N, C-alpha and C positions, 0 to 999 in steps of 0.2 A: 459295305454297310457302315454308315457313320456312327461313331461312338458318342453321339450327343445325347444329352439328357434334357427332356422337356422340363419347363418350369414346374409343371404339376407334379412330376415325379422326382424332382430334385430333393435330396435329403435336407431337412431343415434342422438347424441347431436347436437344442433344447433350451428353453427359456425358464430360468428359475423364478418361481412365483413366490413372492414374499408372504410369509405367514401373517395373517391378519386377525388371528383369534385372540391375541393377547392385549387388545386395545384397552380393556377395562381392568386388567390385572394391575394392582398397585405395585409400584416398584420403589425401592428405598432410595431416598435422596439424602444421603448423609451430610450433615453440616448445615442444611438449609434452616432447620428449626433453631439451631444455636446461633446462626447468623442473624435471624430475625430478632432474637432476644438481645444480642449484642448491639444491633443497630438501635433498638428502642432505648436501651440503657444509655447509649452514647447520646442520643437525642435529648433525653431527659437531663443528663448531666450538663450538656451544652446549654440547654434552655434555662436551667437553674443558675448556672454560672453567669450567663448573659443577662439574666434578669427578665427573660420572657415568661418564666414560670415563677410564681411567688413561692418563697420558702415556707409560707404558711399553708400552702396547698400541697406541695410535694417536696420532700427533702432531697438533697443531692444523693444519688446512688452511692457515691464514694463515702458519704457520712453513714449511710445505712450499712455498707460493707464494714466500716470501722466499728460500728456498734455490734455487728455480728461477730467480728473477731474478738471484741471485748467480752461478749457473752461466752465465747468459746474459752478464752483464757481464764475467766473468772470461775468457770465451772457451772454457771447458772444455766447454760444451754442444756446440759444433761439433767439438771435438777427439774427443768420444765419439760424436757422432751421425753424422758423415760416414763413418767406417769402417763403422759398423753399416749405414748405408743402402747403401753399396757392396757389402758382403757379401750383404745381403738381395736387392739388385737382381740381382747376378750369379747367386747360387744359385737364387733363386726363378724367374727368367726361364729358366734352363737346365732346371730340373726341370719347370716347367709346360709349356714348349714341347715337350719330349720326351714328357711325359705326355699332352698333347692329341693329338700325332701318333700315339703308340702306341695310345691309346684309340680313335681313329678307325679305325685299321687293324684293331683287334680287332672293332669294331662292323661293319666292312664285309666282312671276309674270314674265312671259316669256318676255314681252315687256320691263320691267325694266331691266331684265337680259341682253337682247340684246343691250340696250342702255348704261348701266353703266359698265358692265364687261370689255369691251375694255378700258374704261376710267380708271377704277381702276387698270387694268393690266399695263397701261402706267405710272400711278403715283406710284405704289407700289415699283418699283426698284430704284426710285430716292433717293439718300442719303439725308435724311431730314436735316441733319446738314448743307449741302451745300446750303440749301434754307434760312438759317438764315439771311444773308445780305439782301436778297430779302424781307423777312418779316420786317426787320428793315426799309427798304425804304418805304414799304407799310404802316406800322402801327406805325413807330417811334421806339425810343429806350426804351420806357417805358414798362409797364407791358403787354400791349396789344400784342406786338410782341412775348413775351415769351409765353403767353397763346395760341396764334395762332400756334406757332411752335409745342408746346407740343400736342395741339389738332390735328393738321394735322398728326403728326407722330404717334399718337395713332389711328387715324381714319382708315387709309388704312389697317393695319394688322387685325384690328377688323372686318372690312368688309369682308376680305378674309376668316377669320376663321368662321364668322357667316354664310355666305351663303354656305360654305363648310359643316358646321355642319347640316344645313337644308337639303342639298342634300343627306347627309348620313343617314337621318332618314329612318328606315325600311319601305319600301313601302307596305309590307304586312299588317302592322298595319294600314296604311291609308286606304287600300282597305277594311280591316275589319270594320273600322269606317264607311265607305261608305255603306257597306252591312247592317249595323245596322241602317242606316238612319240618321246618324249625319249630321248636317249642316256643311258648309264649315268653318264657324267661330269656331264651336265646335271642328272640326278636328284640326284646327290650334292651338287652345288653349289647348286642352287636349292630343294631340298626337304629333304634329310637334314641338311645343316649348319645352315641356319636353324632347322629344327625342334629340333635338338639344342642350339642355342646357350644357351637358358635353363638347361638342366641343367649345361652346361659351366661357365657363369659362376657358378652356385651352388656347384659343386664347387671353383671357383677361390677363392671366399671362404674355404672351409674350409682349402684348401691354403696360402693365404697366412697364415692364423692359425697353422697348424702351423709355417710357415717362421719366424715371429717367435719362437715358443717355442724352436725349434732354434737360432736365432741367439743367443739369450741363453745357452743351454747351451754353445754352441761358444765364445763369448767368455769364459765363465767359466774356460776352460781355455787358458792360454797366450796371452792377448791383453792388451796393455798399454792399449789404448784401445778403447772400445766400450761400449754401454749395459749389456751383461752384465757386463763387467769393472768398470764403475762401481757396479753393484748389489752385486756380490760384495765389493768393497772397503768399501762402506757397511755391508753386513751384518756383515762381520768386525769392524768398529769399533762395531757396534750404534748406528749413527747413523741413527735412524728418519727424520729429515727428508730426508736425502740418499737413503735407501732408497726412500721414497715418491715423491721427485722422479723417480728413475729409473723407477719403476713408472708414474708419470704420463706420462713420455715414451713408454713402450711403449704405453700406452693411446691417446694421441694418434696414434701411428703406426698402430695398428690401425684407429682411426676414419677416418683419412685414406685408408688403403687401401680400406676399405669404401666410402667416398664415391667414390673413383676407379672401383671396380668398378660402382657405381651409375650413374655417368656413362657408362661403356662400355655398360652394359645399355640405357640410354635411347637411345644412338646405334645400337647394333646391333639392338635389338628394337623399333625404332620402327614396324615393320610390324604389330605386335600391336595398335596403336591405344591 
C-alpha cells in the first residue's frame, strides 16, 4: 500500500487573517500637527521677507515672536493673562457646571424636559455678545458682568450637548440593567452617565471655545488689563505685531484647553479601551 496523500486530504498550512476591525479607530500621529504649523509659519515668513505678502496685511512671524518675548520680559504678559484666566475660569466653570446639571435633568425627567427645552431653544440662538450691554446694565461694568456673560454663553451649548448625549445612550444597556435588577440611581450612575460622557466632553470643547470668544468681547469693554483689552489697544494703534501677539496668546490658550479636555477624556473614558 502506497503512503501517498491525496490533494483533498493533504494538510494545509494555517493562513493568518489580518484583523480588519480597527479601520475607523483614530491613531496618534505625533508631530504632524506641529509640522503643519511650522510649515505655515515658514511660508508666511518667507512671503513677508520676499515681498509677496504686504507688511500692512501680515507682520513677519519673527517680529511677532520678538514682541511676545518683549511682553514676557516686561511683565505685561502676566498682567494681561492672569485677569483673563481668572475671568475665564470663574465664568466657564459656573456656566459649564450649571449646564451639565440642567442637561442631565432634562435628559432624565420628562417634566423638566417639557418645561426647559423650549426655554433653552429660545435662548440658544441669541448672539451672546449682543447681550453684553444688557449685562453691564444689570451687573455694572466690573468683573461681575464679565463673569455673567461668559457663564451664560457657556451654559446654553453645554445644556444642549448634555441632554443630547443622555438621549443618545444605548437604550438596550438601560434595559439590560433593569433586567438585572439595578436601581434607578445605579442605572444613572453606572450606565447613563458613562455612556453620555463622550458627548458631554465634546460639547464642553465647543463651550470653552465660545467662552474664550466672549472673554475677549467682555474685556474690550471696560477692562484695563486682559487679552481682549490688549488686542483692542493694539488694534486702535494699528500695531500689527502686538495685535498678532495677542491673537497668538488666545490660540495657545485654546490649544491648552483642548489638551486638558483630551487628558480628561483619556481618564474618564478609559473603559472604552
